[in-house]
C-alpha positions as CSV (number, residue, x, y, z in Angstrom):
1,M,-25.9,-16.5,32.2
2,D,-29.5,-17.4,33.2
3,L,-30.7,-20.5,31.4
4,S,-33.9,-20.9,33.4
5,F,-37.3,-20.6,31.7
6,T,-38.9,-17.1,31.7
7,K,-42.4,-16.5,33.0
8,E,-43.7,-16.7,29.4
9,D,-41.9,-20.0,28.9
10,L,-43.5,-21.5,32.0
11,E,-46.9,-20.3,30.9
12,F,-46.3,-21.9,27.5
13,Q,-45.2,-25.1,29.2
14,K,-48.5,-25.2,31.1
15,E,-50.4,-24.6,27.9
16,V,-48.6,-27.6,26.2
17,R,-49.2,-29.9,29.2
18,D,-52.9,-29.0,29.4
19,W,-53.3,-29.6,25.7
20,I,-51.6,-32.9,25.8
21,A,-53.7,-34.0,28.7
22,E,-56.8,-33.4,26.6
23,A,-55.6,-34.3,23.1
24,Y,-53.6,-37.4,23.9
25,T,-56.6,-39.6,24.6
26,P,-56.6,-42.9,26.5
27,E,-57.2,-44.6,23.1
28,L,-54.1,-43.2,21.6
29,R,-52.1,-43.9,24.7
30,A,-53.2,-47.6,24.6
31,K,-52.1,-47.8,21.0
32,M,-48.7,-46.2,21.7
33,A,-48.2,-48.7,24.5
34,M,-48.1,-51.4,21.8
35,S,-45.8,-49.5,19.5
36,K,-42.3,-50.9,18.9
37,N,-40.8,-47.8,17.3
38,G,-42.6,-44.7,18.5
39,Y,-45.1,-44.7,15.6
40,L,-48.7,-45.8,15.3
41,D,-50.2,-47.3,12.2
42,K,-50.9,-44.8,9.4
43,D,-54.5,-43.9,10.5
44,G,-53.3,-43.3,14.1
45,Q,-50.3,-41.2,12.9
46,V,-52.6,-39.1,10.7
47,E,-55.1,-38.6,13.5
48,W,-52.4,-37.5,16.0
49,Q,-50.6,-35.2,13.5
50,K,-53.9,-33.6,12.5
51,R,-54.5,-32.8,16.1
52,L,-51.1,-31.1,16.3
53,Y,-51.9,-29.3,13.0
54,E,-55.2,-27.9,14.4
55,K,-53.3,-26.6,17.4
56,G,-50.6,-25.2,15.1
57,W,-47.8,-27.3,16.5
58,V,-47.2,-30.0,14.0
59,A,-44.3,-28.1,12.3
60,P,-42.7,-26.0,15.1
61,N,-39.6,-25.2,13.0
62,W,-41.4,-24.1,9.9
63,P,-41.2,-20.3,9.0
64,E,-44.5,-18.5,9.6
65,K,-44.9,-17.7,5.9
66,Y,-45.3,-21.4,5.2
67,G,-47.7,-22.0,8.1
68,G,-45.2,-22.4,11.0
69,P,-46.3,-21.2,14.5
70,G,-43.6,-18.6,15.1
71,L,-42.4,-20.2,18.3
72,S,-39.2,-19.0,20.0
73,P,-36.3,-21.4,20.4
74,S,-37.2,-22.0,24.1
75,E,-40.8,-22.6,23.2
76,R,-39.8,-25.1,20.5
77,Y,-37.7,-26.9,23.0
78,I,-40.5,-27.0,25.6
79,L,-43.0,-28.3,23.0
80,N,-40.6,-31.1,22.0
81,M,-39.7,-31.9,25.5
82,E,-43.3,-32.1,26.8
83,L,-44.5,-34.2,23.8
84,S,-41.6,-36.6,24.3
85,A,-42.0,-36.8,28.1
86,A,-45.7,-37.7,27.6
87,G,-44.8,-40.5,25.2
88,T,-46.8,-39.1,22.3
89,P,-46.4,-40.6,18.8
90,T,-43.3,-39.4,16.9
91,V,-44.3,-37.0,14.1
92,S,-43.2,-38.6,10.8
93,P,-40.2,-36.6,9.6
94,M,-40.3,-37.5,5.9
95,G,-42.6,-34.7,4.9
96,I,-42.5,-32.1,7.6
97,S,-38.8,-32.2,8.6
98,M,-37.0,-33.5,5.5
99,V,-38.5,-32.8,2.1
100,A,-40.3,-29.7,3.1
101,P,-37.2,-27.7,4.0
102,V,-35.7,-28.7,0.6
103,L,-38.8,-27.5,-1.2
104,M,-38.8,-24.2,0.7
105,E,-35.2,-23.6,-0.2
106,F,-34.9,-25.0,-3.8
107,G,-38.4,-25.8,-5.0
108,S,-40.3,-23.7,-7.5
109,D,-43.2,-21.5,-6.5
110,E,-45.6,-24.1,-8.0
111,Q,-44.0,-27.0,-6.1
112,K,-44.2,-25.0,-2.8
113,E,-47.9,-24.2,-3.4
114,K,-48.7,-27.8,-4.4
115,Y,-46.8,-29.7,-1.8
116,L,-46.3,-27.7,1.4
117,P,-49.9,-27.2,2.5
118,P,-50.8,-30.9,2.2
119,I,-47.6,-31.8,4.1
120,L,-48.5,-29.5,6.9
121,R,-52.0,-31.0,7.1
122,S,-50.7,-34.5,6.9
123,D,-53.0,-35.1,3.9
124,V,-50.1,-36.5,1.9
125,W,-47.6,-39.1,3.2
126,W,-44.0,-39.1,2.0
127,C,-41.2,-41.6,1.8
128,Q,-37.5,-41.2,1.0
129,G,-35.7,-42.9,-2.0
130,Y,-32.0,-42.6,-1.3
131,S,-30.2,-46.0,-0.5
132,E,-30.0,-48.7,-3.1
133,P,-28.9,-52.3,-2.9
134,G,-25.4,-51.3,-4.1
135,A,-25.4,-47.7,-2.7
136,G,-25.8,-47.2,1.0
137,S,-22.9,-45.5,2.8
138,D,-21.5,-44.8,-0.6
139,L,-24.6,-43.0,-1.7
140,A,-23.0,-41.2,-4.6
141,S,-22.6,-44.6,-6.4
142,L,-26.4,-44.8,-6.8
143,Q,-27.5,-46.1,-10.2
144,M,-31.3,-45.6,-10.4
145,S,-31.6,-43.9,-13.8
146,A,-33.8,-41.0,-14.9
147,V,-33.5,-40.8,-18.7
148,R,-35.2,-37.9,-20.6
149,D,-37.8,-38.9,-23.1
150,G,-39.5,-35.8,-24.4
151,D,-40.9,-33.9,-21.5
152,D,-40.6,-36.9,-19.1
153,Y,-38.0,-38.8,-17.1
154,V,-38.2,-42.6,-17.5
155,L,-37.1,-44.2,-14.2
156,N,-35.6,-47.6,-13.8
157,G,-33.9,-49.1,-10.7
158,S,-34.7,-49.7,-7.1
159,K,-34.4,-48.2,-3.6
160,I,-34.0,-50.0,-0.4
161,W,-34.6,-49.5,3.4
162,T,-37.5,-47.2,2.3
163,T,-39.4,-46.5,5.5
164,H,-43.2,-46.9,5.3
165,A,-43.2,-46.9,1.5
166,Q,-46.4,-48.9,1.7
167,W,-48.1,-45.9,3.2
168,A,-46.6,-43.3,1.0
169,D,-48.5,-41.1,-1.5
170,M,-45.3,-39.3,-2.6
171,I,-41.5,-40.0,-2.7
172,F,-38.5,-37.7,-2.8
173,C,-35.8,-39.5,-4.7
174,L,-32.2,-39.2,-5.8
175,V,-31.7,-40.4,-9.3
176,R,-28.8,-40.5,-11.8
177,T,-29.4,-38.1,-14.7
178,S,-25.8,-38.1,-16.0
179,K,-22.8,-40.4,-16.0
180,E,-20.3,-37.7,-16.9
181,G,-17.9,-36.2,-14.4
182,K,-17.7,-37.2,-10.7
183,P,-20.6,-39.4,-9.5
184,Q,-21.9,-36.6,-7.3
185,E,-22.3,-34.4,-10.3
186,G,-24.8,-36.6,-12.1
187,I,-27.5,-36.8,-9.4
188,S,-30.8,-35.1,-9.5
189,F,-33.5,-34.6,-6.7
190,I,-37.0,-35.4,-7.9
191,V,-40.5,-35.9,-6.4
192,F,-43.3,-37.9,-7.7
193,P,-46.4,-40.0,-6.8
194,M,-46.0,-43.5,-5.5
195,T,-49.2,-44.5,-7.4
196,L,-47.6,-44.3,-10.9
197,P,-47.6,-47.4,-13.1
198,G,-44.4,-49.4,-12.8
199,I,-43.8,-48.9,-9.1
200,T,-43.8,-52.0,-6.8
201,V,-43.3,-52.0,-3.0
202,S,-41.9,-55.1,-1.5
203,A,-41.8,-55.5,2.3
204,L,-38.4,-56.4,3.9
205,P,-38.7,-59.0,6.7
206,T,-37.4,-57.9,10.1
207,L,-36.8,-59.8,13.4
208,D,-39.8,-58.2,15.1
209,G,-42.1,-59.8,12.5
210,P,-44.7,-57.0,12.0
211,L,-48.1,-57.7,10.6
212,E,-48.5,-57.4,6.8
213,G,-48.9,-53.8,5.9
214,Q,-47.3,-52.6,9.1
215,Q,-43.7,-53.2,8.2
216,E,-41.3,-50.3,8.7
217,I,-38.8,-50.9,5.8
218,N,-39.3,-51.9,2.2
219,Q,-37.6,-52.2,-1.2
220,V,-39.2,-50.2,-4.0
221,F,-38.8,-51.2,-7.7
222,F,-39.2,-48.8,-10.6
223,E,-39.7,-50.2,-14.1
224,N,-40.1,-47.7,-16.9
225,V,-41.9,-45.2,-14.6
226,R,-42.7,-41.9,-16.4
227,V,-42.7,-38.6,-14.5
228,P,-43.0,-35.1,-16.0
229,V,-39.7,-33.3,-15.7
230,A,-41.3,-29.9,-15.1
231,E,-43.3,-31.3,-12.1
232,A,-40.7,-33.7,-10.7
233,L,-37.4,-32.0,-10.8
234,V,-36.5,-29.9,-7.7
235,G,-34.0,-27.1,-8.4
236,E,-31.5,-27.8,-11.2
237,E,-30.7,-31.0,-13.0
238,N,-27.6,-32.7,-11.7
239,K,-27.5,-30.6,-8.5
240,G,-29.3,-33.2,-6.4
241,W,-26.2,-34.0,-4.3
242,T,-26.2,-30.4,-3.1
243,Y,-29.8,-30.7,-2.1
244,A,-29.3,-34.0,-0.5
245,K,-26.6,-32.6,1.8
246,Y,-28.9,-29.7,2.7
247,L,-31.6,-32.2,3.7
248,L,-29.1,-34.1,5.9
249,Q,-28.8,-31.3,8.4
250,F,-32.5,-31.7,9.1
251,E,-32.4,-35.6,9.1
252,R,-29.5,-35.6,11.5
253,G,-31.3,-33.1,13.7
254,N,-34.0,-35.7,14.5
255,A,-31.7,-36.8,17.3
256,Y,-32.6,-34.1,19.8
257,A,-32.2,-33.5,23.5
258,P,-35.9,-34.0,24.7
259,G,-36.1,-37.4,23.1
260,L,-32.7,-38.5,24.5
261,R,-33.7,-37.2,27.9
262,N,-36.9,-39.3,27.8
263,M,-35.0,-42.4,26.7
264,L,-32.6,-41.9,29.7
265,R,-35.6,-41.5,32.0
266,K,-37.0,-44.8,30.8
267,A,-33.6,-46.5,31.1
268,R,-33.3,-45.4,34.7
269,K,-36.8,-46.6,35.5
270,I,-36.1,-50.0,34.0
271,A,-32.8,-50.2,35.9
272,S,-34.5,-49.3,39.1
273,L,-36.6,-52.5,38.9
274,E,-33.5,-54.7,39.0
275,Q,-32.1,-55.7,42.4
276,S,-28.9,-57.0,43.9
277,E,-28.7,-58.3,47.5
278,G,-32.1,-56.8,48.1
279,E,-31.2,-53.3,46.9
280,A,-32.2,-51.6,43.7
281,L,-29.3,-51.2,41.2
282,I,-30.1,-47.6,40.7
283,R,-32.2,-45.2,42.8
C-alpha cells in the first residue's frame, strides 16, 4: 500500500503553502502570538475565516451542494495540516463543524436556506447551549424548559460553559419539551437569536484572567424568552437527543492528526531548549 502523496496532492500542498504565505499576514501572525487558546478576538476571527471563505477553504468537509470545495480526503488532510503547521487561527467549530451538519441532515429547507450561507460566510456567529449547572456529564438530566404557548416556546433556565456566548448572534440549544418517559425522550433541539429579550450572558472568571469581553466561557440565563416553534425547532419535537448524538461525531472529530502533530512539534521544540549537563534533553 502506497500512502505517499500523489503528484496532484503535492501540487495542492504547494498551492496551500503559497496562499498561507500571502493571506496569513504579519499583523495576523502578531495577534496569534498573543493568543492563549488558538483563537483571535471576534474581529480577527471573522477576518481570517472570511479569507478562507473567499478561497473556498473555510468548510473543507461540507458537501459541494452546500458550498463545500469538493476536496479529496488527502486534500482535506493537507489543508488542515498546513494551516495547523503555520499556526493559523483555529476556525470556530460552532457554526461550520457542529450545528451546520445537524441542519444539513435534519433541518427544514427553510432553515438550511436561512442559516447555512451565513455560517459559511462567517456572517453569523454561533454558540452551543448544552451543559447546565446541574447537567454536565449527565446531560440528559437537563432542565431548561421550553413550554408551548400558542405558536411559541417560552424558555426558562440557564446554560453554562458556553464558549464565546458574548460574541454569538445565534445559539443551538437542547431544551426540555416533555417530562414524560425517559429523560432522553423529552429533549428538543432548537436554534434562535441571542438578541431576544430575556437573555443575559454572564462571564465566568478563569485563571488566565482575560480582558472584559474576551472571556472564553460564560453562563447564559433565559427568562421567559419567546421563540417561534416553526423557526426554532430542528427536526421533530422530543428527538433532540438523537440530533445531539449526531452532532457529537463532529464535535469529537475536532481532535485531529494535523493539530496533534503540530502540538507535538511545539513540545519537542520547547524540550530541546532544556539542558542537562550541557546537553539538550531532546534533539
